[in-house]
DRENPATOR-893193 format. One record per atom (N, C-alpha, C): residue number from 1; x, y, z; residue in one letter. Coordinates in steps of 0.2 Angstrom, whole numbers. Example, Ala and Ser with C-alpha at 12.3 -4.5 7.8 and 13.67 -1.06 7.14 Angstrom:
REM DRENPATOR-893193
<1 <66 -28 39> 'A'>
<1 <62 -22 39> 'A'>
<1 <66 -16 39> 'A'>
<2 <64 -11 35> 'S'>
<2 <68 -5 36> 'S'>
<2 <64 0 39> 'S'>
***
This chain:
REM DRENPATOR-893193
<1 <-702 926 -44> 'X'>
<1 <-700 920 -46> 'X'>
<1 <-697 915 -40> 'X'>
<2 <-700 910 -41> 'X'>
<2 <-698 906 -34> 'X'>
<2 <-691 903 -34> 'X'>
<3 <-687 902 -29> 'X'>
<3 <-681 900 -29> 'X'>
<3 <-680 895 -23> 'X'>
<4 <-676 891 -23> 'X'>
<4 <-674 886 -17> 'X'>
<4 <-666 887 -16> 'X'>
<5 <-665 889 -10> 'X'>
<5 <-658 889 -7> 'X'>
<5 <-656 882 -3> 'X'>
<6 <-652 879 -5> 'X'>
<6 <-648 874 -1> 'X'>
<6 <-643 876 2> 'X'>
<7 <-642 874 9> 'X'>
<7 <-636 875 12> 'X'>
<7 <-632 870 11> 'X'>
<8 <-626 871 8> 'X'>
<8 <-621 866 6> 'X'>
<8 <-616 864 12> 'X'>
<9 <-614 870 15> 'X'>
<9 <-610 869 21> 'X'>
<9 <-612 874 26> 'X'>
<10 <-612 872 32> 'X'>
<10 <-613 877 38> 'X'>
<10 <-609 878 43> 'X'>
<11 <-603 875 42> 'X'>
<11 <-598 875 47> 'X'>
<11 <-592 881 46> 'X'>
<12 <-587 882 51> 'X'>
<12 <-583 886 51> 'X'>
<12 <-577 883 47> 'X'>
<13 <-571 886 47> 'X'>
<13 <-565 886 43> 'X'>
<13 <-562 879 44> 'X'>
<14 <-562 876 50> 'X'>
<14 <-560 869 51> 'X'>
<14 <-565 863 50> 'X'>
<15 <-572 865 50> 'X'>
<15 <-577 861 50> 'X'>
<15 <-579 858 56> 'X'>
<16 <-584 854 56> 'X'>
<16 <-586 851 62> 'X'>
<16 <-588 843 60> 'X'>
<17 <-586 838 62> 'X'>
<17 <-580 837 68> 'X'>
<17 <-574 841 65> 'X'>
<18 <-570 842 70> 'X'>
<18 <-564 846 69> 'X'>
<18 <-559 842 70> 'X'>
<19 <-554 841 66> 'X'>
<19 <-548 836 65> 'X'>
<19 <-545 836 73> 'X'>
<20 <-545 830 76> 'X'>
<20 <-542 829 83> 'X'>
<20 <-545 830 88> 'X'>
<21 <-552 832 87> 'X'>
<21 <-556 835 93> 'X'>
<21 <-561 830 96> 'X'>
<22 <-561 830 101> 'X'>
<22 <-565 824 105> 'X'>
<22 <-572 827 108> 'X'>
<23 <-573 833 108> 'X'>
<23 <-578 837 111> 'X'>
<23 <-585 834 110> 'X'>
<24 <-590 835 114> 'X'>
<24 <-597 832 112> 'X'>
<24 <-600 834 106> 'X'>
<25 <-599 840 103> 'X'>
<25 <-602 842 97> 'X'>
<25 <-598 837 91> 'X'>
<26 <-591 837 92> 'X'>
<26 <-588 833 87> 'X'>
<26 <-589 826 87> 'X'>
<27 <-592 824 93> 'X'>
<27 <-594 816 93> 'X'>
<27 <-601 815 93> 'X'>
<28 <-605 821 91> 'X'>
<28 <-613 821 91> 'X'>
<28 <-616 815 86> 'X'>
<29 <-621 811 88> 'X'>
<29 <-624 807 83> 'X'>
<29 <-628 811 79> 'X'>
<30 <-630 817 81> 'X'>
<30 <-635 822 77> 'X'>
<30 <-632 824 70> 'X'>
<31 <-635 822 65> 'X'>
<31 <-631 823 58> 'X'>
<31 <-632 831 57> 'X'>
<32 <-636 835 60> 'X'>
<32 <-636 842 60> 'X'>
<32 <-629 846 63> 'X'>
<33 <-626 841 67> 'X'>
<33 <-619 844 69> 'X'>
<33 <-613 843 65> 'X'>
<34 <-615 839 61> 'X'>
<34 <-609 839 55> 'X'>
<34 <-609 844 50> 'X'>
<35 <-604 848 51> 'X'>
<35 <-604 855 47> 'X'>
<35 <-599 855 42> 'X'>
<36 <-600 856 36> 'X'>
<36 <-594 856 31> 'X'>
<36 <-593 864 31> 'X'>
<37 <-589 865 27> 'X'>
<37 <-586 872 26> 'X'>
<37 <-592 876 22> 'X'>
<38 <-592 883 22> 'X'>
<38 <-598 887 21> 'X'>
<38 <-599 888 14> 'X'>
<39 <-606 886 12> 'X'>
<39 <-608 888 5> 'X'>
<39 <-615 887 5> 'X'>
<40 <-618 890 -1> 'X'>
<40 <-626 889 -2> 'X'>
<40 <-626 889 -10> 'X'>
<41 <-631 885 -11> 'X'>
<41 <-633 885 -19> 'X'>
<41 <-640 887 -19> 'X'>
<42 <-641 891 -25> 'X'>
<42 <-648 894 -27> 'X'>
<42 <-650 890 -34> 'X'>
<43 <-656 888 -33> 'X'>
<43 <-659 886 -39> 'X'>
<43 <-665 890 -41> 'X'>
<44 <-666 893 -47> 'X'>
<44 <-672 897 -49> 'X'>
<44 <-672 896 -57> 'X'>
<45 <-678 896 -60> 'X'>
<45 <-679 895 -67> 'X'>
<45 <-674 891 -71> 'X'>
<46 <-673 885 -68> 'X'>
<46 <-668 880 -71> 'X'>
<46 <-661 882 -71> 'X'>
<47 <-659 887 -68> 'X'>
<47 <-651 889 -66> 'X'>
<47 <-650 888 -59> 'X'>
<48 <-643 887 -59> 'X'>
<48 <-640 886 -52> 'X'>
<48 <-634 891 -51> 'X'>
<49 <-635 894 -46> 'X'>
<49 <-630 899 -43> 'X'>
<49 <-627 897 -37> 'X'>
<50 <-621 896 -37> 'X'>
<50 <-616 895 -31> 'X'>
<50 <-613 900 -28> 'X'>
<51 <-613 900 -21> 'X'>
<51 <-610 905 -18> 'X'>
<51 <-604 902 -14> 'X'>
<52 <-598 904 -17> 'X'>
<52 <-592 900 -14> 'X'>
<52 <-591 894 -15> 'X'>
<53 <-585 892 -17> 'X'>
<53 <-582 885 -18> 'X'>
<53 <-577 883 -12> 'X'>
<54 <-581 879 -7> 'X'>
<54 <-578 878 -1> 'X'>
<54 <-573 871 -2> 'X'>
<55 <-569 870 2> 'X'>
<55 <-564 864 1> 'X'>
<55 <-568 858 1> 'X'>
<56 <-574 858 3> 'X'>
<56 <-578 852 3> 'X'>
<56 <-584 852 -2> 'X'>
<57 <-582 856 -7> 'X'>
<57 <-587 856 -12> 'X'>
<57 <-589 850 -15> 'X'>
<58 <-583 846 -18> 'X'>
<58 <-584 839 -20> 'X'>
<58 <-590 835 -17> 'X'>
<59 <-589 834 -9> 'X'>
<59 <-592 830 -6> 'X'>
<59 <-599 833 -5> 'X'>
<60 <-601 840 -5> 'X'>
<60 <-606 843 -5> 'X'>
<60 <-611 842 -11> 'X'>
<61 <-607 841 -17> 'X'>
<61 <-611 841 -23> 'X'>
<61 <-613 834 -24> 'X'>
<62 <-609 830 -22> 'X'>
<62 <-612 822 -23> 'X'>
<62 <-617 822 -17> 'X'>
<63 <-617 824 -12> 'X'>
<63 <-622 824 -7> 'X'>
<63 <-629 826 -10> 'X'>
<64 <-629 832 -13> 'X'>
<64 <-635 835 -15> 'X'>
<64 <-636 834 -23> 'X'>
<65 <-632 830 -26> 'X'>
<65 <-633 827 -33> 'X'>
<65 <-633 833 -38> 'X'>
<66 <-628 838 -37> 'X'>
<66 <-628 844 -41> 'X'>
<66 <-625 841 -48> 'X'>
<67 <-628 844 -53> 'X'>
<67 <-627 841 -59> 'X'>
<67 <-625 847 -65> 'X'>
<68 <-625 853 -62> 'X'>
<68 <-625 859 -66> 'X'>
<68 <-624 865 -61> 'X'>
<69 <-619 870 -63> 'X'>
<69 <-617 876 -60> 'X'>
<69 <-617 881 -66> 'X'>
<70 <-622 886 -65> 'X'>
<70 <-622 891 -72> 'X'>
<70 <-617 898 -69> 'X'>
<71 <-616 899 -62> 'X'>
<71 <-612 905 -60> 'X'>
<71 <-610 904 -53> 'X'>
<72 <-604 906 -52> 'X'>
<72 <-602 907 -45> 'X'>
<72 <-601 914 -42> 'X'>
<73 <-604 915 -36> 'X'>
<73 <-602 921 -33> 'X'>
<73 <-597 921 -27> 'X'>
<74 <-592 924 -26> 'X'>
<74 <-587 923 -21> 'X'>
<74 <-588 930 -16> 'X'>
<75 <-588 928 -9> 'X'>
<75 <-588 932 -4> 'X'>
<75 <-582 935 -3> 'X'>
<76 <-577 931 -3> 'X'>
<76 <-570 933 -1> 'X'>
<76 <-565 928 -2> 'X'>
<77 <-559 928 -1> 'X'>
<77 <-554 923 -4> 'X'>
<77 <-550 919 2> 'X'>
<78 <-553 919 8> 'X'>
<78 <-551 914 12> 'X'>
<78 <-551 907 10> 'X'>
<79 <-547 903 13> 'X'>
<79 <-546 896 10> 'X'>
<79 <-553 893 9> 'X'>
<80 <-557 894 16> 'X'>
<80 <-563 889 16> 'X'>
<80 <-568 891 12> 'X'>
<81 <-567 896 8> 'X'>
<81 <-572 899 4> 'X'>
<81 <-570 898 -4> 'X'>
<82 <-563 896 -5> 'X'>
<82 <-561 896 -12> 'X'>
<82 <-558 890 -14> 'X'>
<83 <-556 885 -11> 'X'>
<83 <-551 880 -11> 'X'>
<83 <-554 874 -16> 'X'>
<84 <-561 874 -16> 'X'>
<84 <-565 870 -20> 'X'>
<84 <-565 871 -27> 'X'>
<85 <-562 876 -30> 'X'>
<85 <-564 878 -37> 'X'>
<85 <-561 874 -41> 'X'>
<86 <-557 869 -40> 'X'>
<86 <-554 864 -46> 'X'>
<86 <-560 859 -46> 'X'>
<87 <-565 858 -42> 'X'>
<87 <-570 853 -41> 'X'>
<87 <-575 856 -46> 'X'>
<88 <-575 862 -48> 'X'>
<88 <-579 865 -54> 'X'>
<88 <-578 861 -60> 'X'>
<89 <-572 857 -61> 'X'>
<89 <-570 855 -68> 'X'>
<89 <-576 850 -71> 'X'>
<90 <-579 845 -68> 'X'>
<90 <-584 840 -71> 'X'>
<90 <-589 844 -73> 'X'>
<91 <-591 849 -69> 'X'>
<91 <-598 853 -70> 'X'>
<91 <-596 857 -76> 'X'>
<92 <-590 861 -76> 'X'>
<92 <-588 864 -82> 'X'>
<92 <-587 861 -89> 'X'>
<93 <-586 855 -89> 'X'>
<93 <-586 852 -96> 'X'>
<93 <-593 849 -98> 'X'>
<94 <-598 850 -93> 'X'>
<94 <-604 847 -96> 'X'>
<94 <-608 853 -99> 'X'>
<95 <-606 859 -100> 'X'>
<95 <-609 864 -102> 'X'>
<95 <-606 867 -108> 'X'>
<96 <-609 871 -112> 'X'>
<96 <-606 876 -117> 'X'>
<96 <-603 882 -115> 'X'>
<97 <-597 883 -115> 'X'>
<97 <-594 890 -113> 'X'>
<97 <-592 888 -106> 'X'>
<98 <-588 893 -103> 'X'>
<98 <-585 894 -96> 'X'>
<98 <-591 895 -92> 'X'>
<99 <-589 893 -85> 'X'>
<99 <-594 896 -79> 'X'>
<99 <-591 902 -77> 'X'>
<100 <-595 907 -76> 'X'>
<100 <-593 914 -74> 'X'>
<100 <-592 914 -67> 'X'>
<101 <-586 917 -64> 'X'>
<101 <-585 918 -57> 'X'>
<101 <-585 925 -55> 'X'>
<102 <-589 927 -51> 'X'>
<102 <-590 935 -50> 'X'>
<102 <-587 936 -43> 'X'>
<103 <-582 941 -43> 'X'>
<103 <-580 943 -36> 'X'>
<103 <-577 950 -36> 'X'>
<104 <-577 953 -30> 'X'>
<104 <-573 959 -29> 'X'>
<104 <-568 960 -34> 'X'>
<105 <-566 966 -37> 'X'>
<105 <-559 966 -41> 'X'>
<105 <-553 964 -37> 'X'>
<106 <-551 965 -32> 'X'>
<106 <-546 962 -28> 'X'>
<106 <-546 955 -27> 'X'>
<107 <-552 953 -25> 'X'>
<107 <-553 946 -24> 'X'>
<107 <-552 941 -31> 'X'>
<108 <-554 944 -36> 'X'>
<108 <-554 941 -43> 'X'>
<108 <-546 941 -44> 'X'>
<109 <-542 947 -43> 'X'>
<109 <-535 947 -44> 'X'>
<109 <-532 941 -40> 'X'>
<110 <-534 940 -34> 'X'>
<110 <-531 935 -30> 'X'>
<110 <-532 929 -33> 'X'>
<111 <-538 927 -34> 'X'>
<111 <-540 921 -37> 'X'>
<111 <-536 919 -44> 'X'>
<112 <-536 924 -48> 'X'>
<112 <-531 923 -53> 'X'>
<112 <-524 921 -52> 'X'>
<113 <-522 925 -47> 'X'>
<113 <-514 924 -45> 'X'>
<113 <-513 917 -42> 'X'>
<114 <-518 915 -37> 'X'>
<114 <-518 909 -33> 'X'>
<114 <-519 903 -38> 'X'>
<115 <-523 903 -42> 'X'>
<115 <-525 898 -46> 'X'>
<115 <-522 899 -54> 'X'>
<116 <-516 901 -53> 'X'>
<116 <-513 903 -61> 'X'>
<116 <-513 897 -66> 'X'>
<117 <-513 891 -63> 'X'>
<117 <-513 885 -67> 'X'>
<117 <-520 884 -71> 'X'>
<118 <-525 887 -68> 'X'>
<118 <-532 887 -72> 'X'>
<118 <-532 894 -77> 'X'>
<119 <-530 900 -74> 'X'>
<119 <-532 905 -78> 'X'>
<119 <-527 907 -82> 'X'>
<120 <-520 906 -82> 'X'>
<120 <-515 909 -85> 'X'>
<120 <-510 904 -88> 'X'>
<121 <-511 898 -87> 'X'>
<121 <-506 892 -89> 'X'>
<121 <-508 891 -96> 'X'>
<122 <-503 889 -101> 'X'>
<122 <-504 886 -107> 'X'>
<122 <-504 879 -107> 'X'>
<123 <-508 875 -105> 'X'>
<123 <-508 868 -103> 'X'>
<123 <-512 865 -109> 'X'>
<124 <-509 860 -112> 'X'>
<124 <-511 857 -119> 'X'>
<124 <-515 851 -118> 'X'>
<125 <-516 848 -111> 'X'>
<125 <-518 842 -111> 'X'>
<125 <-525 842 -107> 'X'>
<126 <-529 846 -107> 'X'>
<126 <-536 846 -104> 'X'>
<126 <-536 846 -97> 'X'>
<127 <-542 845 -95> 'X'>
<127 <-542 844 -87> 'X'>
<127 <-542 850 -82> 'X'>
<128 <-543 856 -85> 'X'>
<128 <-543 863 -82> 'X'>
<128 <-549 864 -81> 'X'>
<129 <-553 867 -77> 'X'>
<129 <-559 869 -76> 'X'>
<129 <-560 875 -81> 'X'>
<130 <-566 875 -85> 'X'>
<130 <-567 881 -89> 'X'>
<130 <-571 885 -85> 'X'>
<131 <-568 890 -82> 'X'>
<131 <-570 895 -79> 'X'>
<131 <-567 902 -81> 'X'>
<132 <-572 909 -79> 'X'>
<132 <-569 915 -82> 'X'>
<132 <-571 920 -77> 'X'>
<133 <-566 923 -74> 'X'>
<133 <-567 928 -69> 'X'>
<133 <-570 935 -72> 'X'>
<134 <-575 937 -68> 'X'>
<134 <-579 944 -70> 'X'>
<134 <-579 948 -63> 'X'>
<135 <-574 953 -62> 'X'>
<135 <-574 957 -57> 'X'>
<135 <-581 961 -57> 'X'>
<136 <-583 962 -50> 'X'>
<136 <-589 966 -49> 'X'>
<136 <-588 970 -44> 'X'>
<137 <-591 977 -44> 'X'>
<137 <-591 982 -39> 'X'>
<137 <-599 984 -38> 'X'>
<138 <-604 981 -41> 'X'>
<138 <-611 984 -40> 'X'>
<138 <-615 978 -42> 'X'>
<139 <-622 980 -42> 'X'>
<139 <-627 974 -43> 'X'>
<139 <-625 971 -50> 'X'>
<140 <-628 965 -50> 'X'>
<140 <-627 961 -57> 'X'>
<140 <-633 958 -57> 'X'>
<141 <-636 956 -65> 'X'>
<141 <-641 951 -65> 'X'>
<141 <-638 945 -69> 'X'>
<142 <-642 939 -65> 'X'>
<142 <-639 933 -67> 'X'>
<142 <-646 929 -69> 'X'>
<143 <-648 928 -75> 'X'>
<143 <-654 924 -77> 'X'>
<143 <-660 926 -74> 'X'>
<144 <-660 933 -74> 'X'>
<144 <-667 936 -73> 'X'>
<144 <-668 938 -66> 'X'>
<145 <-662 937 -62> 'X'>
<145 <-663 939 -54> 'X'>
<145 <-657 944 -53> 'X'>
<146 <-658 948 -49> 'X'>
<146 <-653 954 -47> 'X'>
<146 <-649 951 -40> 'X'>
<147 <-643 952 -41> 'X'>
<147 <-639 950 -35> 'X'>
<147 <-635 958 -33> 'X'>
<148 <-636 959 -27> 'X'>
<148 <-633 965 -25> 'X'>
<148 <-627 964 -20> 'X'>
<149 <-622 966 -20> 'X'>
<149 <-615 964 -15> 'X'>
<149 <-617 969 -9> 'X'>
<150 <-616 966 -4> 'X'>
<150 <-618 970 3> 'X'>
<150 <-611 969 6> 'X'>
<151 <-609 976 7> 'X'>
<151 <-602 977 10> 'X'>
<151 <-603 975 17> 'X'>
<152 <-597 969 21> 'X'>
<152 <-597 969 27> 'X'>
<152 <-590 969 29> 'X'>
<153 <-588 970 36> 'X'>
<153 <-581 969 38> 'X'>
<153 <-580 963 41> 'X'>
<154 <-574 960 38> 'X'>
<154 <-572 953 41> 'X'>
<154 <-565 954 44> 'X'>
<155 <-566 956 51> 'X'>
<155 <-559 958 54> 'X'>
<155 <-558 964 52> 'X'>
<156 <-552 965 48> 'X'>
<156 <-550 973 46> 'X'>
<156 <-551 973 38> 'X'>
<157 <-555 968 35> 'X'>
<157 <-555 968 28> 'X'>
<157 <-563 968 26> 'X'>
<158 <-564 972 21> 'X'>
<158 <-571 974 18> 'X'>
<158 <-571 968 13> 'X'>
<159 <-577 964 14> 'X'>
<159 <-579 958 9> 'X'>
<159 <-586 960 8> 'X'>
<160 <-588 955 3> 'X'>
<160 <-596 955 1> 'X'>
<160 <-600 949 5> 'X'>
<161 <-606 952 6> 'X'>
<161 <-611 947 7> 'X'>
<161 <-615 948 0> 'X'>
<162 <-622 945 0> 'X'>
<162 <-626 946 -5> 'X'>
<162 <-633 946 -4> 'X'>
<163 <-636 950 -7> 'X'>
<163 <-644 951 -7> 'X'>
<163 <-647 948 -14> 'X'>
<164 <-652 944 -13> 'X'>
<164 <-655 942 -20> 'X'>
<164 <-662 942 -18> 'X'>
<165 <-666 944 -21> 'X'>
<165 <-673 945 -20> 'X'>
<165 <-675 946 -13> 'X'>
<166 <-678 942 -9> 'X'>
<166 <-680 943 -3> 'X'>
<166 <-675 939 2> 'X'>
<167 <-670 937 1> 'X'>
<167 <-665 934 5> 'X'>
<167 <-659 937 4> 'X'>
<168 <-654 936 9> 'X'>
<168 <-648 939 10> 'X'>
<168 <-643 934 13> 'X'>
<169 <-637 934 11> 'X'>
<169 <-633 929 14> 'X'>
<169 <-626 933 16> 'X'>
<170 <-625 934 23> 'X'>
<170 <-620 936 25> 'X'>
<170 <-615 931 29> 'X'>
<171 <-610 928 26> 'X'>
<171 <-608 922 30> 'X'>
<171 <-602 924 34> 'X'>
<172 <-598 929 33> 'X'>
<172 <-592 930 36> 'X'>
<172 <-592 938 38> 'X'>
<173 <-592 939 44> 'X'>
<173 <-592 947 46> 'X'>
<173 <-591 947 54> 'X'>
<174 <-588 952 56> 'X'>
<174 <-588 954 63> 'X'>
<174 <-591 961 64> 'X'>
<175 <-593 964 58> 'X'>
<175 <-596 971 59> 'X'>
<175 <-600 972 52> 'X'>
<176 <-606 975 52> 'X'>
<176 <-610 977 46> 'X'>
<176 <-610 984 46> 'X'>
<177 <-607 988 42> 'X'>
<177 <-607 995 41> 'X'>
<177 <-614 998 41> 'X'>
<178 <-616 1003 44> 'X'>
<178 <-623 1007 44> 'X'>
<178 <-626 1007 37> 'X'>
<179 <-622 1009 32> 'X'>
<179 <-624 1009 26> 'X'>
<179 <-627 1003 22> 'X'>
<180 <-624 997 24> 'X'>
<180 <-626 991 22> 'X'>
<180 <-633 989 25> 'X'>
<181 <-635 991 30> 'X'>
<181 <-641 989 34> 'X'>
<181 <-648 992 29> 'X'>
<182 <-646 997 25> 'X'>
<182 <-651 998 20> 'X'>
<182 <-653 993 15> 'X'>
<183 <-649 989 14> 'X'>
<183 <-650 984 9> 'X'>
<183 <-653 977 12> 'X'>
<184 <-654 977 18> 'X'>
<184 <-657 972 21> 'X'>
<184 <-664 973 24> 'X'>
<185 <-668 978 21> 'X'>
<185 <-674 979 23> 'X'>
<185 <-679 974 19> 'X'>
<186 <-685 973 23> 'X'>
<186 <-690 968 20> 'X'>
<186 <-687 962 18> 'X'>
<187 <-684 959 22> 'X'>
<187 <-682 952 20> 'X'>
<187 <-686 946 22> 'X'>
<188 <-686 941 19> 'X'>
<188 <-690 935 21> 'X'>
<188 <-684 930 24> 'X'>
<189 <-679 930 21> 'X'>
<189 <-673 925 25> 'X'>
<189 <-667 929 25> 'X'>
<190 <-664 929 31> 'X'>
<190 <-657 932 32> 'X'>
<190 <-652 927 35> 'X'>
<191 <-647 926 32> 'X'>
<191 <-641 921 35> 'X'>
<191 <-635 926 38> 'X'>
<192 <-633 925 44> 'X'>
<192 <-629 928 47> 'X'>
<192 <-624 924 50> 'X'>
<193 <-617 926 49> 'X'>
<193 <-612 923 52> 'X'>
<193 <-613 922 61> 'X'>
<194 <-613 916 63> 'X'>
<194 <-614 916 71> 'X'>
<194 <-609 910 74> 'X'>
<195 <-602 912 75> 'X'>
<195 <-597 907 75> 'X'>
<195 <-599 903 82> 'X'>
<196 <-600 907 87> 'X'>
<196 <-600 905 94> 'X'>
<196 <-603 909 98> 'X'>
<197 <-602 908 105> 'X'>
<197 <-604 913 110> 'X'>
<197 <-598 918 112> 'X'>
<198 <-592 915 113> 'X'>
<198 <-587 919 115> 'X'>
<198 <-584 924 108> 'X'>
<199 <-582 930 110> 'X'>
<199 <-580 935 105> 'X'>
<199 <-574 932 101> 'X'>
<200 <-575 935 95> 'X'>
<200 <-569 932 90> 'X'>
<200 <-567 939 86> 'X'>
<201 <-561 939 84> 'X'>
<201 <-560 947 81> 'X'>
<201 <-562 946 74> 'X'>
<202 <-564 942 70> 'X'>
<202 <-565 942 63> 'X'>
<202 <-573 939 62> 'X'>
<203 <-576 937 67> 'X'>
<203 <-582 934 67> 'X'>
<203 <-588 936 71> 'X'>
<204 <-594 936 69> 'X'>
<204 <-600 938 73> 'X'>
<204 <-601 932 79> 'X'>
<205 <-604 934 84> 'X'>
<205 <-606 930 89> 'X'>
<205 <-613 928 89> 'X'>
<206 <-616 923 92> 'X'>
<206 <-623 922 93> 'X'>
<206 <-627 929 95> 'X'>
<207 <-624 931 100> 'X'>
<207 <-627 937 103> 'X'>
<207 <-628 944 98> 'X'>
<208 <-622 944 95> 'X'>
<208 <-621 950 90> 'X'>
<208 <-625 949 84> 'X'>
<209 <-627 942 82> 'X'>
<209 <-632 941 77> 'X'>
<209 <-638 942 79> 'X'>
<210 <-639 940 85> 'X'>
<210 <-647 941 87> 'X'>
<210 <-648 949 88> 'X'>
<211 <-643 953 89> 'X'>
<211 <-645 960 89> 'X'>
<211 <-646 962 82> 'X'>
<212 <-643 960 77> 'X'>
<212 <-644 962 70> 'X'>
<212 <-651 959 68> 'X'>
<213 <-653 953 70> 'X'>
<213 <-660 951 68> 'X'>
<213 <-664 956 72> 'X'>
<214 <-664 958 76> 'X'>
<214 <-668 962 81> 'X'>
<214 <-669 969 77> 'X'>
<215 <-663 971 74> 'X'>
<215 <-662 978 70> 'X'>
<215 <-666 977 63> 'X'>
<216 <-664 971 59> 'X'>
<216 <-666 970 53> 'X'>
<216 <-674 968 52> 'X'>
<217 <-676 963 56> 'X'>
<217 <-682 961 58> 'X'>
<217 <-685 956 51> 'X'>
<218 <-680 951 50> 'X'>
<218 <-682 947 44> 'X'>
<218 <-688 943 47> 'X'>
<219 <-691 939 41> 'X'>
<219 <-696 934 44> 'X'>
<219 <-693 928 46> 'X'>
<220 <-688 926 43> 'X'>
<220 <-683 920 46> 'X'>
<220 <-676 922 46> 'X'>
<221 <-673 920 51> 'X'>
<221 <-666 921 51> 'X'>
<221 <-662 914 53> 'X'>
<222 <-656 914 49> 'X'>
<222 <-653 907 50> 'X'>
<222 <-645 909 51> 'X'>
<223 <-642 905 56> 'X'>
<223 <-635 907 58> 'X'>
<223 <-631 901 54> 'X'>
<224 <-625 904 52> 'X'>
<224 <-621 900 48> 'X'>
<224 <-613 901 50> 'X'>
<225 <-609 898 47> 'X'>
<225 <-601 898 49> 'X'>
<225 <-601 895 57> 'X'>
<226 <-603 890 58> 'X'>
<226 <-604 888 65> 'X'>
<226 <-599 883 68> 'X'>
<227 <-595 884 73> 'X'>
<227 <-590 880 76> 'X'>
<227 <-593 875 80> 'X'>
<228 <-588 871 83> 'X'>
<228 <-590 865 88> 'X'>
<228 <-593 868 95> 'X'>
<229 <-593 874 97> 'X'>
<229 <-595 876 103> 'X'>
<229 <-603 875 103> 'X'>
<230 <-606 876 97> 'X'>
<230 <-613 876 97> 'X'>
<230 <-617 870 96> 'X'>
<231 <-620 866 101> 'X'>
<231 <-623 860 98> 'X'>
<231 <-631 862 95> 'X'>
<232 <-632 858 89> 'X'>
<232 <-637 861 85> 'X'>
<232 <-644 862 90> 'X'>
<233 <-646 856 93> 'X'>
<233 <-653 856 96> 'X'>
<233 <-652 859 102> 'X'>
<234 <-648 859 106> 'X'>
<234 <-647 863 113> 'X'>
<234 <-648 871 111> 'X'>
<235 <-644 872 106> 'X'>
<235 <-643 880 105> 'X'>
<235 <-650 883 102> 'X'>
<236 <-653 879 97> 'X'>
<236 <-659 881 94> 'X'>
<236 <-664 882 99> 'X'>
<237 <-664 878 106> 'X'>
<237 <-669 879 111> 'X'>
<237 <-668 886 115> 'X'>
<238 <-662 889 114> 'X'>
<238 <-662 895 117> 'X'>
<238 <-663 901 112> 'X'>
<239 <-664 900 106> 'X'>
<239 <-666 905 101> 'X'>
<239 <-672 908 100> 'X'>
<240 <-674 914 97> 'X'>
<240 <-681 915 96> 'X'>
<240 <-684 910 91> 'X'>
<241 <-691 910 91> 'X'>
<241 <-694 906 86> 'X'>
<241 <-692 907 79> 'X'>
<242 <-691 913 77> 'X'>
<242 <-689 914 70> 'X'>
<242 <-682 913 69> 'X'>
<243 <-678 912 72> 'X'>
<243 <-670 912 73> 'X'>
<243 <-668 904 74> 'X'>
<244 <-664 902 69> 'X'>
<244 <-662 894 69> 'X'>
<244 <-655 893 67> 'X'>
<245 <-651 888 70> 'X'>
<245 <-645 887 66> 'X'>
<245 <-646 883 60> 'X'>
<246 <-642 884 56> 'X'>
<246 <-643 882 49> 'X'>
<246 <-639 875 49> 'X'>
<247 <-640 871 45> 'X'>
<247 <-637 865 44> 'X'>
<247 <-636 862 37> 'X'>
<248 <-631 858 36> 'X'>
<248 <-629 855 29> 'X'>
<248 <-636 851 27> 'X'>
<249 <-638 854 20> 'X'>
<249 <-643 850 18> 'X'>
<249 <-650 854 18> 'X'>
<250 <-650 859 23> 'X'>
<250 <-656 863 24> 'X'>
<250 <-658 866 17> 'X'>
<251 <-665 865 15> 'X'>
<251 <-667 869 9> 'X'>
<251 <-673 874 11> 'X'>
<252 <-673 879 8> 'X'>
<252 <-678 885 10> 'X'>
<252 <-680 887 3> 'X'>
<253 <-687 889 3> 'X'>
<253 <-690 892 -3> 'X'>
<253 <-691 899 -1> 'X'>
<254 <-690 904 -7> 'X'>
<254 <-691 912 -7> 'X'>
<254 <-692 914 -12> 'X'>
<255 <-694 920 -14> 'X'>
<255 <-694 924 -19> 'X'>
<255 <-688 927 -21> 'X'>
<256 <-686 926 -27> 'X'>
<256 <-679 929 -29> 'X'>
<256 <-681 935 -35> 'X'>
***
């Protein structure tokens, strides 16, 4: 089955431009250097699956003319991946039933606690997103496609990336455990965290992610969760032909 992946956001937790910064990338006229917080949207068979609800989800949804979300997968519970949950409200009102939200059990519990006004409150006046938490610890099937959680290490925390069909999306990690590499065989598209060149305690660097590309050998690789250290055009000029920085609005077709 054919699917389209849209990069909603390719930036790091502070976004690019970063507030108060006057560096060359933050002042760049290149639209690909404008990076909202990280998220992707998958469309296949008339269904739309979102990975993470970033704080910029409202802006992203308006930009991409999103009118429907059928499920959300969460990678982890850092603010740049969850704070847009409330902007699911108008989309949830357009459908029959709640939007299912899939997350690791501890992540689902965190979401329930942080957004108690959505999940636990007895609010009589409407206006609350119609969503339902669904903890997952293994593969799930959504609308005829299989989604496999891929365990990665984000600093000292184990979180999820996801494999779906011939593509995989690993947005935040400093290390990929050896056992997870078995899930990354025969990929057409691989998305990898590549924050910058300088080492970071919780994120992969360009150089580390290039080593992963060499090991996994996907047909195409795209780097995401990019900070303002990496100018789009100049960085792409240094990368192998099958590796590129992603950018907000990038659309890719693949088999799911």
